[in-house]
VOPAGU-2260 file (C-alpha; in pm, 1 decimal, decimal comma):
REM VOPAGU-2260
SITE   aa  ch    i         X         Y         Z
SITE  MET   A    0    7385,6  -13802,2   -1635,0
SITE  ASN   A    1    7113,4  -14045,8   -1717,4
SITE  HIS   A    2    7147,4  -14373,6   -1904,5
SITE  LYS   A    3    7012,8  -14235,4   -2235,4
SITE  LYS   A    4    7275,2  -13959,8   -2255,9
SITE  LEU   A    5    7550,7  -14203,6   -2162,2
SITE  TYR   A    6    7433,6  -14445,7   -2432,9
SITE  ARG   A    7    7429,4  -14164,4   -2691,7
SITE  LEU   A    8    7786,3  -14058,0   -2601,0
SITE  TYR   A    9    7911,0  -14417,5   -2622,4
SITE  ARG   A   10    7747,8  -14454,3   -2966,4
SITE  GLU   A   11    7904,6  -14130,9   -3092,5
SITE  GLU   A   12    8250,4  -14255,0   -2988,1
SITE  GLY   A   13    8190,6  -14596,3   -3143,7
SITE  LEU   A   14    8213,4  -14774,8   -2810,6
SITE  SER   A   15    7995,4  -15055,3   -2689,1
SITE  VAL   A   16    7891,0  -15157,9   -2342,8
SITE  LYS   A   17    7884,9  -15523,8   -2253,5
SITE  ARG   A   18    7538,4  -15637,6   -2170,1
SITE  ARG   A   19    7501,9  -15792,0   -1826,9
SITE  ARG   A   20    7380,1  -16147,3   -1830,9
SITE  GLY   A   21    7074,9  -16249,6   -1636,5
SITE  ARG   A   22    7089,4  -16447,4   -1315,4
SITE  LYS   A   23    7146,6  -16821,5   -1354,9
SITE  ARG   A   24    6841,0  -17018,2   -1263,5
SITE  ALA   A   25    6817,8  -17377,3   -1148,9
SITE  ARG   A   26    6721,1  -17616,0   -1425,8
SITE  GLY   A   27    6462,4  -17886,0   -1384,1
SITE  THR   A   28    6215,2  -17925,7   -1107,1
SITE  ARG   A   29    6286,3  -17987,8    -745,1
SITE  SER   A   30    6079,4  -18247,7    -572,1
SITE  PRO   A   31    6039,9  -18238,4    -196,2
SITE  MET   A   32    6268,0  -18476,4      -9,5
SITE  PRO   A   33    6077,2  -18768,4     143,3
SITE  GLU   A   34    6057,2  -18792,0     521,3
SITE  ALA   A   35    6305,8  -19017,9     697,6
SITE  ALA   A   36    6110,0  -19332,9     789,2
SITE  TYR   A   37    6342,0  -19482,0    1051,1
SITE  PRO   A   38    6637,0  -19369,2    1266,8
SITE  ASN   A   39    6971,6  -19352,2    1086,0
SITE  ALA   A   40    6800,3  -19322,5     747,3
SITE  ARG   A   41    6918,7  -18964,3     692,3
SITE  TRP   A   42    7150,1  -18727,9     876,6
SITE  SER   A   43    7151,8  -18351,3     823,7
SITE  LEU   A   44    7476,1  -18152,7     839,7
SITE  ASP   A   45    7463,9  -17780,2     909,2
SITE  PHE   A   46    7725,6  -17512,1     977,9
SITE  LEU   A   47    7638,3  -17224,7    1210,8
SITE  ALA   A   48    7851,5  -16915,6    1268,8
SITE  ASP   A   49    7868,7  -16655,5    1542,2
SITE  SER   A   50    8126,1  -16434,4    1710,1
SITE  PHE   A   51    8257,5  -16352,5    2056,2
SITE  GLY   A   52    8193,8  -15979,8    2078,6
SITE  ALA   A   53    8328,0  -15796,6    1775,4
SITE  SER   A   54    8648,0  -15984,8    1697,2
SITE  ARG   A   55    8662,3  -16365,4    1746,2
SITE  LYS   A   56    8444,4  -16564,2    1508,3
SITE  PHE   A   57    8361,6  -16930,6    1554,8
SITE  ARG   A   58    8171,6  -17198,6    1368,0
SITE  ILE   A   59    7957,9  -17487,5    1488,9
SITE  LEU   A   60    7904,3  -17813,1    1300,8
SITE  ALA   A   61    7568,5  -17970,7    1388,5
SITE  VAL   A   62    7475,3  -18325,1    1284,3
SITE  ILE   A   63    7109,8  -18423,4    1333,7
SITE  ASP   A   64    6921,3  -18749,0    1275,7
SITE  ASP   A   65    6617,1  -18643,2    1070,7
SITE  CYS   A   66    6380,5  -18917,7    1188,1
SITE  SER   A   67    6431,0  -18898,2    1565,1
SITE  ARG   A   68    6538,4  -18528,5    1554,1
SITE  GLU   A   69    6826,9  -18628,5    1782,6
SITE  ASN   A   70    7129,8  -18402,1    1786,0
SITE  LEU   A   71    7416,5  -18645,1    1719,9
SITE  CYS   A   72    7697,7  -18394,4    1771,6
SITE  LEU   A   73    7785,9  -18026,8    1801,1
SITE  ILE   A   74    8145,7  -17928,7    1726,0
SITE  ALA   A   75    8253,8  -17570,6    1789,7
SITE  ASP   A   76    8586,5  -17427,7    1673,1
SITE  THR   A   77    8729,0  -17114,7    1512,3
SITE  SER   A   78    8766,0  -17304,8    1185,5
SITE  ILE   A   79    8642,8  -17649,3    1083,3
SITE  SER   A   80    8829,5  -17812,1     794,2
SITE  GLY   A   81    8696,4  -18079,4     561,4
SITE  ALA   A   82    8932,6  -18333,5     716,8
SITE  ARG   A   83    8790,5  -18252,1    1061,1
SITE  VAL   A   84    8434,0  -18297,4     933,2
SITE  ALA   A   85    8529,5  -18636,2     784,4
SITE  ARG   A   86    8699,0  -18740,1    1110,1
SITE  GLU   A   87    8392,4  -18645,5    1315,8
SITE  LEU   A   88    8157,6  -18825,6    1075,6
SITE  ASP   A   89    8374,4  -19139,5    1099,0
SITE  ALA   A   90    8347,2  -19121,0    1478,7
SITE  LEU   A   91    7968,2  -19089,1    1454,3
SITE  VAL   A   92    7949,9  -19387,7    1217,1
SITE  ARG   A   93    8143,2  -19594,7    1472,6
SITE  ILE   A   94    7894,5  -19495,1    1745,5
SITE  TYR   A   95    7558,7  -19494,4    1561,3
SITE  GLY   A   96    7627,6  -19698,7    1247,7
SITE  LYS   A   97    7614,6  -19587,9     883,5
SITE  PRO   A   98    7331,1  -19356,9     780,6
SITE  GLY   A   99    7135,5  -19417,2     461,9
SITE  CYS   A  100    7237,9  -19072,3     334,6
SITE  ILE   A  101    7376,3  -18740,8     454,2
SITE  VAL   A  102    7209,8  -18414,3     352,4
SITE  SER   A  103    7383,0  -18076,3     361,7
SITE  ASP   A  104    7280,1  -17727,6     248,2
SITE  ARG   A  105    7614,7  -17548,2     247,9
SITE  ALA   A  106    7501,5  -17232,5      71,3
SITE  ILE   A  107    7170,5  -17057,4      42,2
SITE  GLU   A  108    7196,7  -17030,8    -337,9
SITE  ALA   A  109    7330,5  -17383,3    -391,7
SITE  PRO   A  110    7092,8  -17674,2    -436,2
SITE  LEU   A  111    7057,9  -17928,1    -156,5
SITE  VAL   A  112    7345,4  -18177,6    -163,1
SITE  GLN   A  113    7273,2  -18539,3     -78,0
SITE  ALA   A  114    7548,2  -18801,4     -32,3
SITE  GLN   A  115    7470,8  -19172,5     -35,4
SITE  TRP   A  116    7664,6  -19410,3     191,7
């Protein structure tokens, strides 16, 4: 049955089909993020995922200094909670000092998130 016949049958029965809405698009324009000029100006947070064979999955939290491209920490665990991320960031702040901002891209569809310290 093609879509035209289905539409005709729905009309004969007095039914209506909800129209699907279009995909939400980002509003405004995105400007490229400026380069980090000095160390500790901006840190990037990224979550990586992999698995041991077919069953055990694990995640890795990577924190990178954008200017020096230094890997500040890698934390691997089966699950990483928000409290654990905050605890690890506090430890990094004690070691390296406060960054100017922290950038994270948690989801592919979500816009880039930037937190100021």
